[in-house]
All heavy atoms as a GROMACS GRO file, in nm:
protein
  557
    1MET      N    1   2.466  -1.241  -1.522
    1MET     CA    2   2.407  -1.281  -1.396
    1MET      C    3   2.355  -1.423  -1.410
    1MET      O    4   2.292  -1.457  -1.508
    1MET     CB    5   2.296  -1.184  -1.358
    1MET     CG    6   2.227  -1.217  -1.230
    1MET     SD    7   2.104  -1.094  -1.183
    1MET     CE    8   2.188  -1.024  -1.045
    2ILE      N    9   2.376  -1.503  -1.312
    2ILE     CA   10   2.332  -1.642  -1.316
    2ILE      C   11   2.213  -1.660  -1.221
    2ILE      O   12   2.209  -1.602  -1.113
    2ILE     CB   13   2.450  -1.736  -1.277
    2ILE    CG1   14   2.416  -1.882  -1.296
    2ILE    CG2   15   2.497  -1.711  -1.135
    2ILE    CD1   16   2.535  -1.975  -1.288
    3ALA      N   17   2.116  -1.737  -1.265
    3ALA     CA   18   1.996  -1.760  -1.183
    3ALA      C   19   2.031  -1.839  -1.057
    3ALA      O   20   2.126  -1.920  -1.061
    3ALA     CB   21   1.894  -1.840  -1.266
    4PRO      N   22   1.961  -1.815  -0.947
    4PRO     CA   23   1.994  -1.886  -0.823
    4PRO      C   24   1.989  -2.037  -0.837
    4PRO      O   25   2.070  -2.109  -0.777
    4PRO     CB   26   1.886  -1.839  -0.724
    4PRO     CG   27   1.838  -1.708  -0.780
    4PRO     CD   28   1.857  -1.716  -0.927
    5GLU      N   29   1.893  -2.088  -0.917
    5GLU     CA   30   1.883  -2.232  -0.935
    5GLU      C   31   2.004  -2.286  -1.005
    5GLU      O   32   2.055  -2.395  -0.973
    5GLU     CB   33   1.755  -2.266  -1.015
    5GLU     CG   34   1.627  -2.237  -0.941
    5GLU     CD   35   1.580  -2.093  -0.960
    5GLU    OE1   36   1.649  -2.016  -1.029
    5GLU    OE2   37   1.472  -2.061  -0.907
    6GLN      N   38   2.055  -2.212  -1.103
    6GLN     CA   39   2.175  -2.255  -1.178
    6GLN      C   40   2.297  -2.249  -1.086
    6GLN      O   41   2.383  -2.338  -1.094
    6GLN     CB   42   2.194  -2.168  -1.299
    6GLN     CG   43   2.090  -2.193  -1.408
    6GLN     CD   44   2.107  -2.097  -1.523
    6GLN    OE1   45   2.125  -1.977  -1.504
    6GLN    NE2   46   2.101  -2.151  -1.644
    7LYS      N   47   2.304  -2.147  -1.003
    7LYS     CA   48   2.418  -2.134  -0.912
    7LYS      C   49   2.419  -2.252  -0.813
    7LYS      O   50   2.522  -2.309  -0.784
    7LYS     CB   51   2.410  -2.001  -0.839
    7LYS     CG   52   2.528  -1.968  -0.757
    7LYS     CD   53   2.518  -1.828  -0.699
    7LYS     CE   54   2.645  -1.792  -0.624
    7LYS     NZ   55   2.640  -1.657  -0.572
    8ALA      N   56   2.300  -2.287  -0.763
    8ALA     CA   57   2.289  -2.397  -0.668
    8ALA      C   58   2.328  -2.529  -0.738
    8ALA      O   59   2.398  -2.612  -0.679
    8ALA     CB   60   2.146  -2.409  -0.614
    9ARG      N   61   2.284  -2.546  -0.862
    9ARG     CA   62   2.321  -2.668  -0.934
    9ARG      C   63   2.471  -2.683  -0.953
    9ARG      O   64   2.527  -2.789  -0.934
    9ARG     CB   65   2.249  -2.668  -1.071
    9ARG     CG   66   2.268  -2.798  -1.146
    9ARG     CD   67   2.198  -2.793  -1.281
    9ARG     NE   68   2.241  -2.676  -1.358
    9ARG     CZ   69   2.335  -2.677  -1.450
    9ARG    NH1   70   2.396  -2.787  -1.481
    9ARG    NH2   71   2.365  -2.567  -1.517
   10VAL      N   72   2.536  -2.572  -0.985
   10VAL     CA   73   2.682  -2.576  -1.001
   10VAL      C   74   2.747  -2.609  -0.867
   10VAL      O   75   2.843  -2.687  -0.862
   10VAL     CB   76   2.734  -2.440  -1.056
   10VAL    CG1   77   2.885  -2.430  -1.047
   10VAL    CG2   78   2.684  -2.419  -1.198
   11THR      N   79   2.696  -2.552  -0.760
   11THR     CA   80   2.750  -2.583  -0.626
   11THR      C   81   2.733  -2.730  -0.593
   11THR      O   82   2.825  -2.796  -0.544
   11THR     CB   83   2.679  -2.497  -0.518
   11THR    OG1   84   2.701  -2.359  -0.551
   11THR    CG2   85   2.731  -2.526  -0.379
   12TYR      N   86   2.616  -2.787  -0.623
   12TYR     CA   87   2.591  -2.930  -0.600
   12TYR      C   88   2.682  -3.014  -0.685
   12TYR      O   89   2.734  -3.118  -0.638
   12TYR     CB   90   2.446  -2.965  -0.627
   12TYR     CG   91   2.347  -2.900  -0.532
   12TYR    CD1   92   2.221  -2.858  -0.575
   12TYR    CD2   93   2.379  -2.879  -0.398
   12TYR    CE1   94   2.134  -2.801  -0.485
   12TYR    CE2   95   2.292  -2.821  -0.309
   12TYR     CZ   96   2.167  -2.782  -0.352
   12TYR     OH   97   2.079  -2.721  -0.267
   13ASP      N   98   2.707  -2.976  -0.810
   13ASP     CA   99   2.801  -3.050  -0.894
   13ASP      C  100   2.940  -3.051  -0.833
   13ASP      O  101   3.006  -3.156  -0.834
   13ASP     CB  102   2.807  -2.991  -1.035
   13ASP     CG  103   2.681  -3.019  -1.115
   13ASP    OD1  104   2.607  -3.114  -1.082
   13ASP    OD2  105   2.656  -2.950  -1.216
   14ASN      N  106   2.982  -2.938  -0.779
   14ASN     CA  107   3.115  -2.930  -0.717
   14ASN      C  108   3.123  -3.018  -0.592
   14ASN      O  109   3.222  -3.086  -0.569
   14ASN     CB  110   3.149  -2.785  -0.683
   14ASN     CG  111   3.175  -2.702  -0.805
   14ASN    OD1  112   3.212  -2.754  -0.908
   14ASN    ND2  113   3.155  -2.571  -0.793
   15ILE      N  114   3.017  -3.019  -0.513
   15ILE     CA  115   3.013  -3.106  -0.393
   15ILE      C  116   3.020  -3.252  -0.436
   15ILE      O  117   3.093  -3.333  -0.374
   15ILE     CB  118   2.888  -3.079  -0.311
   15ILE    CG1  119   2.894  -2.937  -0.248
   15ILE    CG2  120   2.871  -3.182  -0.202
   15ILE    CD1  121   2.766  -2.894  -0.184
   16LEU      N  122   2.949  -3.288  -0.542
   16LEU     CA  123   2.952  -3.429  -0.589
   16LEU      C  124   3.091  -3.471  -0.634
   16LEU      O  125   3.130  -3.587  -0.614
   16LEU     CB  126   2.852  -3.447  -0.702
   16LEU     CG  127   2.703  -3.454  -0.660
   16LEU    CD1  128   2.614  -3.452  -0.778
   16LEU    CD2  129   2.680  -3.580  -0.573
   17ARG      N  130   3.166  -3.379  -0.690
   17ARG     CA  131   3.302  -3.410  -0.734
   17ARG      C  132   3.392  -3.443  -0.613
   17ARG      O  133   3.484  -3.523  -0.624
   17ARG     CB  134   3.363  -3.295  -0.812
   17ARG     CG  135   3.319  -3.293  -0.956
   17ARG     CD  136   3.404  -3.192  -1.036
   17ARG     NE  137   3.318  -3.139  -1.141
   17ARG     CZ  138   3.250  -3.026  -1.138
   17ARG    NH1  139   3.262  -2.944  -1.038
   17ARG    NH2  140   3.176  -2.990  -1.239
   18LEU      N  141   3.365  -3.379  -0.500
   18LEU     CA  142   3.448  -3.395  -0.381
   18LEU      C  143   3.402  -3.506  -0.287
   18LEU      O  144   3.479  -3.556  -0.209
   18LEU     CB  145   3.452  -3.263  -0.302
   18LEU     CG  146   3.511  -3.144  -0.378
   18LEU    CD1  147   3.493  -3.018  -0.296
   18LEU    CD2  148   3.657  -3.166  -0.411
   19SER      N  149   3.275  -3.542  -0.299
   19SER     CA  150   3.219  -3.638  -0.203
   19SER      C  151   3.247  -3.783  -0.241
   19SER      O  152   3.234  -3.821  -0.356
   19SER     CB  153   3.067  -3.617  -0.193
   19SER     OG  154   3.009  -3.716  -0.111
   20ASP      N  155   3.285  -3.859  -0.141
   20ASP     CA  156   3.302  -4.004  -0.163
   20ASP      C  157   3.204  -4.085  -0.073
   20ASP      O  158   3.207  -4.205  -0.071
   20ASP     CB  159   3.446  -4.048  -0.139
   20ASP     CG  160   3.495  -4.015   0.000
   20ASP    OD1  161   3.420  -3.953   0.078
   20ASP    OD2  162   3.611  -4.049   0.032
   21ASP      N  163   3.118  -4.011  -0.003
   21ASP     CA  164   3.018  -4.074   0.081
   21ASP      C  165   2.887  -4.092   0.001
   21ASP      O  166   2.827  -3.993  -0.041
   21ASP     CB  167   2.991  -3.988   0.203
   21ASP     CG  168   2.896  -4.052   0.302
   21ASP    OD1  169   2.822  -4.144   0.266
   21ASP    OD2  170   2.894  -4.003   0.418
   22PRO      N  171   2.841  -4.217  -0.022
   22PRO     CA  172   2.721  -4.239  -0.102
   22PRO      C  173   2.596  -4.175  -0.042
   22PRO      O  174   2.508  -4.128  -0.115
   22PRO     CB  175   2.707  -4.390  -0.109
   22PRO     CG  176   2.818  -4.447  -0.031
   22PRO     CD  177   2.904  -4.340   0.022
   23ASP      N  178   2.586  -4.169   0.090
   23ASP     CA  179   2.470  -4.105   0.153
   23ASP      C  180   2.466  -3.957   0.124
   23ASP      O  181   2.359  -3.902   0.093
   23ASP     CB  182   2.469  -4.129   0.304
   23ASP     CG  183   2.446  -4.274   0.341
   23ASP    OD1  184   2.378  -4.346   0.262
   23ASP    OD2  185   2.498  -4.319   0.447
   24VAL      N  186   2.579  -3.893   0.132
   24VAL     CA  187   2.589  -3.750   0.099
   24VAL      C  188   2.559  -3.728  -0.051
   24VAL      O  189   2.481  -3.640  -0.087
   24VAL     CB  190   2.724  -3.692   0.137
   24VAL    CG1  191   2.743  -3.549   0.085
   24VAL    CG2  192   2.744  -3.695   0.288
   25SER      N  193   2.618  -3.810  -0.135
   25SER     CA  194   2.598  -3.797  -0.277
   25SER      C  195   2.452  -3.815  -0.317
   25SER      O  196   2.402  -3.740  -0.403
   25SER     CB  197   2.684  -3.898  -0.353
   25SER     OG  198   2.820  -3.871  -0.330
   26ASP      N  199   2.382  -3.907  -0.255
   26ASP     CA  200   2.242  -3.929  -0.288
   26ASP      C  201   2.157  -3.805  -0.255
   26ASP      O  202   2.072  -3.765  -0.332
   26ASP     CB  203   2.186  -4.050  -0.211
   26ASP     CG  204   2.238  -4.182  -0.265
   26ASP    OD1  205   2.290  -4.184  -0.378
   26ASP    OD2  206   2.222  -4.283  -0.193
   27VAL      N  207   2.186  -3.746  -0.138
   27VAL     CA  208   2.109  -3.625  -0.099
   27VAL      C  209   2.141  -3.508  -0.194
   27VAL      O  210   2.052  -3.439  -0.240
   27VAL     CB  211   2.142  -3.586   0.045
   27VAL    CG1  212   2.084  -3.450   0.083
   27VAL    CG2  213   2.093  -3.694   0.140
   28ILE      N  214   2.266  -3.493  -0.226
   28ILE     CA  215   2.306  -3.382  -0.317
   28ILE      C  216   2.246  -3.403  -0.455
   28ILE      O  217   2.204  -3.307  -0.522
   28ILE     CB  218   2.462  -3.372  -0.323
   28ILE    CG1  219   2.517  -3.332  -0.183
   28ILE    CG2  220   2.505  -3.274  -0.429
   28ILE    CD1  221   2.464  -3.201  -0.128
   29LYS      N  222   2.243  -3.528  -0.505
   29LYS     CA  223   2.183  -3.554  -0.635
   29LYS      C  224   2.033  -3.519  -0.634
   29LYS      O  225   1.981  -3.463  -0.730
   29LYS     CB  226   2.200  -3.703  -0.672
   29LYS     CG  227   2.340  -3.735  -0.713
   29LYS     CD  228   2.353  -3.884  -0.741
   29LYS     CE  229   2.500  -3.920  -0.769
   29LYS     NZ  230   2.518  -4.063  -0.789
   30PHE      N  231   1.966  -3.551  -0.523
   30PHE     CA  232   1.823  -3.513  -0.508
   30PHE      C  233   1.807  -3.362  -0.512
   30PHE      O  234   1.720  -3.311  -0.585
   30PHE     CB  235   1.766  -3.570  -0.378
   30PHE     CG  236   1.629  -3.515  -0.346
   30PHE    CD1  237   1.518  -3.561  -0.410
   30PHE    CD2  238   1.617  -3.413  -0.253
   30PHE    CE1  239   1.394  -3.508  -0.381
   30PHE    CE2  240   1.494  -3.358  -0.223
   30PHE     CZ  241   1.380  -3.408  -0.287
   31LEU      N  242   1.887  -3.292  -0.434
   31LEU     CA  243   1.880  -3.144  -0.432
   31LEU      C  244   1.909  -3.084  -0.568
   31LEU      O  245   1.844  -2.987  -0.612
   31LEU     CB  246   1.973  -3.090  -0.323
   31LEU     CG  247   1.934  -3.122  -0.180
   31LEU    CD1  248   2.047  -3.076  -0.086
   31LEU    CD2  249   1.805  -3.062  -0.144
   32ARG      N  250   2.010  -3.138  -0.638
   32ARG     CA  251   2.042  -3.088  -0.770
   32ARG      C  252   1.927  -3.107  -0.867
   32ARG      O  253   1.892  -3.019  -0.944
   32ARG     CB  254   2.168  -3.159  -0.823
   32ARG     CG  255   2.214  -3.103  -0.958
   32ARG     CD  256   2.332  -3.178  -1.009
   32ARG     NE  257   2.299  -3.321  -1.028
   32ARG     CZ  258   2.378  -3.410  -1.074
   32ARG    NH1  259   2.501  -3.379  -1.105
   32ARG    NH2  260   2.340  -3.534  -1.090
   33ALA      N  261   1.864  -3.226  -0.863
   33ALA     CA  262   1.748  -3.253  -0.952
   33ALA      C  263   1.635  -3.156  -0.919
   33ALA      O  264   1.564  -3.108  -1.009
   33ALA     CB  265   1.704  -3.395  -0.935
   34ARG      N  266   1.616  -3.127  -0.791
   34ARG     CA  267   1.509  -3.034  -0.751
   34ARG      C  268   1.536  -2.895  -0.806
   34ARG      O  269   1.443  -2.826  -0.852
   34ARG     CB  270   1.499  -3.032  -0.598
   34ARG     CG  271   1.381  -2.953  -0.547
   34ARG     CD  272   1.379  -2.952  -0.398
   34ARG     NE  273   1.493  -2.874  -0.350
   34ARG     CZ  274   1.509  -2.833  -0.227
   34ARG    NH1  275   1.422  -2.868  -0.135
   34ARG    NH2  276   1.613  -2.764  -0.192
   35GLU      N  277   1.660  -2.851  -0.803
   35GLU     CA  278   1.693  -2.719  -0.858
   35GLU      C  279   1.667  -2.714  -1.009
   35GLU      O  280   1.624  -2.611  -1.059
   35GLU     CB  281   1.836  -2.680  -0.826
   35GLU     CG  282   1.864  -2.658  -0.680
   35GLU     CD  283   1.779  -2.547  -0.620
   35GLU    OE1  284   1.739  -2.454  -0.689
   35GLU    OE2  285   1.752  -2.554  -0.498
   36ILE      N  286   1.698  -2.821  -1.078
   36ILE     CA  287   1.672  -2.826  -1.222
   36ILE      C  288   1.524  -2.812  -1.250
   36ILE      O  289   1.483  -2.735  -1.337
   36ILE     CB  290   1.731  -2.956  -1.284
   36ILE    CG1  291   1.883  -2.953  -1.276
   36ILE    CG2  292   1.682  -2.976  -1.427
   36ILE    CD1  293   1.952  -3.083  -1.308
   37VAL      N  294   1.442  -2.883  -1.172
   37VAL     CA  295   1.295  -2.873  -1.188
   37VAL      C  296   1.248  -2.733  -1.157
   37VAL      O  297   1.164  -2.677  -1.228
   37VAL     CB  298   1.222  -2.981  -1.104
   37VAL    CG1  299   1.075  -2.957  -1.102
   37VAL    CG2  300   1.257  -3.117  -1.153
   38HIS      N  301   1.298  -2.673  -1.051
   38HIS     CA  302   1.261  -2.536  -1.015
   38HIS      C  303   1.288  -2.439  -1.128
   38HIS      O  304   1.210  -2.352  -1.163
   38HIS     CB  305   1.333  -2.490  -0.889
   38HIS     CG  306   1.277  -2.546  -0.762
   38HIS    ND1  307   1.339  -2.530  -0.642
   38HIS    CD2  308   1.167  -2.620  -0.737
   38HIS    CE1  309   1.270  -2.589  -0.547
   38HIS    NE2  310   1.167  -2.646  -0.602
   39PHE      N  311   1.408  -2.454  -1.188
   39PHE     CA  312   1.448  -2.367  -1.297
   39PHE      C  313   1.353  -2.385  -1.416
   39PHE      O  314   1.310  -2.289  -1.481
   39PHE     CB  315   1.591  -2.396  -1.338
   39PHE     CG  316   1.645  -2.305  -1.446
   39PHE    CD1  317   1.673  -2.172  -1.416
   39PHE    CD2  318   1.663  -2.351  -1.575
   39PHE    CE1  319   1.721  -2.089  -1.516
   39PHE    CE2  320   1.709  -2.266  -1.674
   39PHE     CZ  321   1.739  -2.134  -1.645
   40GLN      N  322   1.317  -2.510  -1.447
   40GLN     CA  323   1.226  -2.534  -1.559
   40GLN      C  324   1.087  -2.478  -1.531
   40GLN      O  325   1.026  -2.418  -1.618
   40GLN     CB  326   1.216  -2.686  -1.582
   40GLN     CG  327   1.340  -2.746  -1.639
   40GLN     CD  328   1.339  -2.898  -1.638
   40GLN    OE1  329   1.261  -2.961  -1.564
   40GLN    NE2  330   1.421  -2.959  -1.721
   41ARG      N  331   1.038  -2.497  -1.406
   41ARG     CA  332   0.904  -2.444  -1.372
   41ARG      C  333   0.904  -2.292  -1.374
   41ARG      O  334   0.804  -2.231  -1.414
   41ARG     CB  335   0.861  -2.496  -1.235
   41ARG     CG  336   0.841  -2.645  -1.229
   41ARG     CD  337   0.730  -2.690  -1.324
   41ARG     NE  338   0.721  -2.834  -1.323
   41ARG     CZ  339   0.769  -2.911  -1.418
   41ARG    NH1  340   0.831  -2.860  -1.521
   41ARG    NH2  341   0.758  -3.041  -1.414
   42PHE      N  342   1.011  -2.229  -1.328
   42PHE     CA  343   1.019  -2.084  -1.335
   42PHE      C  344   1.010  -2.036  -1.478
   42PHE      O  345   0.939  -1.940  -1.507
   42PHE     CB  346   1.147  -2.033  -1.267
   42PHE     CG  347   1.160  -1.885  -1.278
   42PHE    CD1  348   1.091  -1.802  -1.191
   42PHE    CD2  349   1.245  -1.829  -1.370
   42PHE    CE1  350   1.104  -1.664  -1.201
   42PHE    CE2  351   1.258  -1.691  -1.382
   42PHE     CZ  352   1.186  -1.608  -1.296
   43GLY      N  353   1.084  -2.103  -1.567
   43GLY     CA  354   1.078  -2.066  -1.708
   43GLY      C  355   0.940  -2.083  -1.768
   43GLY      O  356   0.893  -1.999  -1.842
   44GLU      N  357   0.870  -2.192  -1.732
   44GLU     CA  358   0.734  -2.213  -1.779
   44GLU      C  359   0.642  -2.107  -1.724
   44GLU      O  360   0.556  -2.055  -1.798
   44GLU     CB  361   0.685  -2.352  -1.736
   44GLU     CG  362   0.754  -2.466  -1.806
   44GLU     CD  363   0.715  -2.601  -1.744
   44GLU    OE1  364   0.629  -2.607  -1.657
   44GLU    OE2  365   0.777  -2.700  -1.786
   45GLY      N  366   0.656  -2.075  -1.597
   45GLY     CA  367   0.570  -1.971  -1.536
   45GLY      C  368   0.593  -1.835  -1.601
   45GLY      O  369   0.498  -1.760  -1.625
   46LEU      N  370   0.718  -1.803  -1.627
   46LEU     CA  371   0.751  -1.677  -1.695
   46LEU      C  372   0.689  -1.671  -1.832
   46LEU      O  373   0.630  -1.571  -1.873
   46LEU     CB  374   0.902  -1.660  -1.701
   46LEU     CG  375   0.953  -1.530  -1.759
   46LEU    CD1  376   0.902  -1.408  -1.678
   46LEU    CD2  377   1.103  -1.529  -1.764
   47ARG      N  378   0.699  -1.782  -1.906
   47ARG     CA  379   0.642  -1.786  -2.041
   47ARG      C  380   0.489  -1.769  -2.036
   47ARG      O  381   0.432  -1.692  -2.113
   47ARG     CB  382   0.675  -1.918  -2.110
   47ARG     CG  383   0.623  -1.926  -2.254
   47ARG     CD  384   0.646  -2.062  -2.313
   47ARG     NE  385   0.597  -2.174  -2.234
   47ARG     CZ  386   0.469  -2.210  -2.224
   47ARG    NH1  387   0.375  -2.145  -2.290
   47ARG    NH2  388   0.434  -2.313  -2.149
   48LEU      N  389   0.425  -1.838  -1.942
   48LEU     CA  390   0.280  -1.825  -1.929
   48LEU      C  391   0.237  -1.683  -1.892
   48LEU      O  392   0.138  -1.630  -1.944
   48LEU     CB  393   0.229  -1.923  -1.822
   48LEU     CG  394   0.231  -2.069  -1.861
   48LEU    CD1  395   0.195  -2.158  -1.743
   48LEU    CD2  396   0.134  -2.097  -1.976
   49ALA      N  397   0.315  -1.620  -1.804
   49ALA     CA  398   0.282  -1.480  -1.764
   49ALA      C  399   0.296  -1.387  -1.884
   49ALA      O  400   0.213  -1.300  -1.903
   49ALA     CB  401   0.371  -1.438  -1.647
   50LYS      N  402   0.403  -1.406  -1.962
   50LYS     CA  403   0.423  -1.320  -2.079
   50LYS      C  404   0.311  -1.343  -2.181
   50LYS      O  405   0.262  -1.248  -2.242
   50LYS     CB  406   0.559  -1.351  -2.145
   50LYS     CG  407   0.675  -1.293  -2.070
   50LYS     CD  408   0.806  -1.321  -2.140
   50LYS     CE  409   0.922  -1.260  -2.070
   50LYS     NZ  410   1.050  -1.290  -2.139
   51ASP      N  411   0.273  -1.468  -2.200
   51ASP     CA  412   0.161  -1.498  -2.292
   51ASP      C  413   0.032  -1.432  -2.246
   51ASP      O  414  -0.041  -1.376  -2.327
   51ASP     CB  415   0.140  -1.647  -2.306
   51ASP     CG  416   0.253  -1.720  -2.383
   51ASP    OD1  417   0.337  -1.651  -2.444
   51ASP    OD2  418   0.256  -1.844  -2.376
   52LYS      N  419   0.005  -1.438  -2.119
   52LYS     CA  420  -0.115  -1.378  -2.062
   52LYS      C  421  -0.115  -1.228  -2.080
   52LYS      O  422  -0.219  -1.167  -2.108
   52LYS     CB  423  -0.121  -1.413  -1.913
   52LYS     CG  424  -0.248  -1.447  -1.848
   52LYS     CD  425  -0.347  -1.519  -1.926
   52LYS     CE  426  -0.450  -1.575  -1.835
   52LYS     NZ  427  -0.569  -1.620  -1.906
   53MET      N  428   0.002  -1.165  -2.064
   53MET     CA  429   0.012  -1.019  -2.080
   53MET      C  430  -0.010  -0.979  -2.225
   53MET      O  431  -0.052  -0.865  -2.252
   53MET     CB  432   0.146  -0.971  -2.027
   53MET     CG  433   0.161  -0.980  -1.877
   53MET     SD  434   0.323  -0.936  -1.817
   53MET     CE  435   0.331  -0.764  -1.862
   54ASN      N  436   0.021  -1.066  -2.318
   54ASN     CA  437   0.002  -1.037  -2.459
   54ASN      C  438  -0.140  -1.060  -2.510
   54ASN      O  439  -0.173  -1.022  -2.622
   54ASN     CB  440   0.102  -1.117  -2.543
   54ASN     CG  441   0.244  -1.071  -2.525
   54ASN    OD1  442   0.269  -0.955  -2.491
   54ASN    ND2  443   0.338  -1.161  -2.540
   55GLU      N  444  -0.225  -1.123  -2.430
   55GLU     CA  445  -0.363  -1.147  -2.470
   55GLU      C  446  -0.441  -1.018  -2.466
   55GLU      O  447  -0.414  -0.926  -2.389
   55GLU     CB  448  -0.430  -1.249  -2.377
   55GLU     CG  449  -0.378  -1.390  -2.392
   55GLU     CD  450  -0.446  -1.487  -2.298
   55GLU    OE1  451  -0.535  -1.444  -2.221
   55GLU    OE2  452  -0.411  -1.602  -2.300
   56LYS      N  453  -0.546  -1.016  -2.551
   56LYS     CA  454  -0.635  -0.897  -2.551
   56LYS      C  455  -0.715  -0.899  -2.421
   56LYS      O  456  -0.769  -1.001  -2.382
   56LYS     CB  457  -0.730  -0.907  -2.670
   56LYS     CG  458  -0.815  -0.787  -2.687
   56LYS     CD  459  -0.896  -0.796  -2.815
   56LYS     CE  460  -0.981  -0.674  -2.828
   56LYS     NZ  461  -1.064  -0.681  -2.949
   57ASN      N  462  -0.722  -0.787  -2.357
   57ASN     CA  463  -0.796  -0.772  -2.231
   57ASN      C  464  -0.942  -0.754  -2.263
   57ASN      O  465  -0.986  -0.645  -2.298
   57ASN     CB  466  -0.741  -0.656  -2.149
   57ASN     CG  467  -0.803  -0.650  -2.013
   57ASN    OD1  468  -0.901  -0.718  -1.983
   57ASN    ND2  469  -0.748  -0.566  -1.927
   58VAL      N  470  -1.023  -0.860  -2.246
   58VAL     CA  471  -1.166  -0.849  -2.281
   58VAL      C  472  -1.244  -0.777  -2.175
   58VAL      O  473  -1.359  -0.742  -2.197
   58VAL     CB  474  -1.226  -0.989  -2.301
   58VAL    CG1  475  -1.161  -1.060  -2.422
   58VAL    CG2  476  -1.210  -1.077  -2.179
   59TYR      N  477  -1.187  -0.750  -2.060
   59TYR     CA  478  -1.260  -0.682  -1.953
   59TYR      C  479  -1.226  -0.532  -1.949
   59TYR      O  480  -1.271  -0.463  -1.858
   59TYR     CB  481  -1.225  -0.746  -1.816
   59TYR     CG  482  -1.265  -0.890  -1.811
   59TYR    CD1  483  -1.168  -0.989  -1.814
   59TYR    CD2  484  -1.398  -0.925  -1.807
   59TYR    CE1  485  -1.205  -1.122  -1.811
   59TYR    CE2  486  -1.435  -1.058  -1.803
   59TYR     CZ  487  -1.340  -1.156  -1.804
   59TYR     OH  488  -1.376  -1.289  -1.800
   60TYR      N  489  -1.151  -0.486  -2.043
   60TYR     CA  490  -1.114  -0.345  -2.044
   60TYR      C  491  -1.235  -0.256  -2.052
   60TYR      O  492  -1.246  -0.156  -1.983
   60TYR     CB  493  -1.017  -0.318  -2.158
   60TYR     CG  494  -0.976  -0.173  -2.169
   60TYR    CD1  495  -0.900  -0.114  -2.071
   60TYR    CD2  496  -1.014  -0.098  -2.279
   60TYR    CE1  497  -0.862   0.018  -2.078
   60TYR    CE2  498  -0.974   0.035  -2.287
   60TYR     CZ  499  -0.898   0.092  -2.185
   60TYR     OH  500  -0.861   0.222  -2.197
   61LYS      N  501  -1.330  -0.291  -2.141
   61LYS     CA  502  -1.453  -0.215  -2.155
   61LYS      C  503  -1.572  -0.306  -2.138
   61LYS      O  504  -1.572  -0.414  -2.191
   61LYS     CB  505  -1.458  -0.145  -2.292
   61LYS     CG  506  -1.360  -0.036  -2.308
   61LYS     CD  507  -1.382   0.036  -2.438
   61LYS     CE  508  -1.282   0.151  -2.452
   61LYS     NZ  509  -1.302   0.224  -2.573
   62ASN      N  510  -1.669  -0.261  -2.066
   62ASN     CA  511  -1.791  -0.336  -2.046
   62ASN      C  512  -1.908  -0.256  -2.105
   62ASN      O  513  -1.942  -0.154  -2.050
   62ASN     CB  514  -1.815  -0.363  -1.898
   62ASN     CG  515  -1.932  -0.456  -1.874
   62ASN    OD1  516  -2.018  -0.472  -1.959
   62ASN    ND2  517  -1.939  -0.512  -1.754
   63PRO      N  518  -1.964  -0.300  -2.218
   63PRO     CA  519  -2.070  -0.223  -2.281
   63PRO      C  520  -2.190  -0.197  -2.190
   63PRO      O  521  -2.259  -0.100  -2.207
   63PRO     CB  522  -2.110  -0.311  -2.403
   63PRO     CG  523  -1.999  -0.405  -2.422
   63PRO     CD  524  -1.928  -0.421  -2.289
   64ALA      N  525  -2.215  -0.286  -2.096
   64ALA     CA  526  -2.328  -0.268  -2.007
   64ALA      C  527  -2.313  -0.143  -1.923
   64ALA      O  528  -2.412  -0.077  -1.885
   64ALA     CB  529  -2.344  -0.388  -1.917
   65PHE      N  530  -2.192  -0.101  -1.889
   65PHE     CA  531  -2.173   0.022  -1.810
   65PHE      C  532  -2.172   0.146  -1.892
   65PHE      O  533  -2.184   0.257  -1.839
   65PHE     CB  534  -2.038   0.010  -1.735
   65PHE     CG  535  -2.040  -0.088  -1.624
   65PHE    CD1  536  -1.951  -0.196  -1.625
   65PHE    CD2  537  -2.129  -0.079  -1.519
   65PHE    CE1  538  -1.950  -0.287  -1.521
   65PHE    CE2  539  -2.128  -0.173  -1.417
   65PHE     CZ  540  -2.043  -0.279  -1.419
   66ASP      N  541  -2.162   0.133  -2.022
   66ASP     CA  542  -2.157   0.252  -2.110
   66ASP      C  543  -2.295   0.302  -2.149
   66ASP      O  544  -2.307   0.400  -2.222
   66ASP     CB  545  -2.076   0.221  -2.236
   66ASP     CG  546  -1.929   0.197  -2.200
   66ASP    OD1  547  -1.886   0.250  -2.097
   66ASP    OD2  548  -1.860   0.130  -2.278
   67LYS      N  549  -2.403   0.240  -2.102
   67LYS     CA  550  -2.540   0.283  -2.142
   67LYS      C  551  -2.587   0.397  -2.060
   67LYS      O  552  -2.555   0.426  -1.951
   67LYS     CB  553  -2.636   0.165  -2.127
   67LYS     CG  554  -2.608   0.056  -2.229
   67LYS     CD  555  -2.710  -0.053  -2.215
   67LYS     CE  556  -2.679  -0.160  -2.318
   67LYS     NZ  557  -2.770  -0.269  -2.313
   0.00000   0.00000   0.00000
């Protein structure tokens, strides 16, 4: 399975191969760059979420409530 951002990037690459209009190419290059950044940010967010889930939960027990 391919990520949506990767699929969009491949589509943009294909459009760039066919386009000879510089205005169209500039817009497609911008959109392709945006998809690359989205993919990178998603990876970073996923890594941060996994790291957070692996941390010790300090709020699991509160000694003040156990008295």
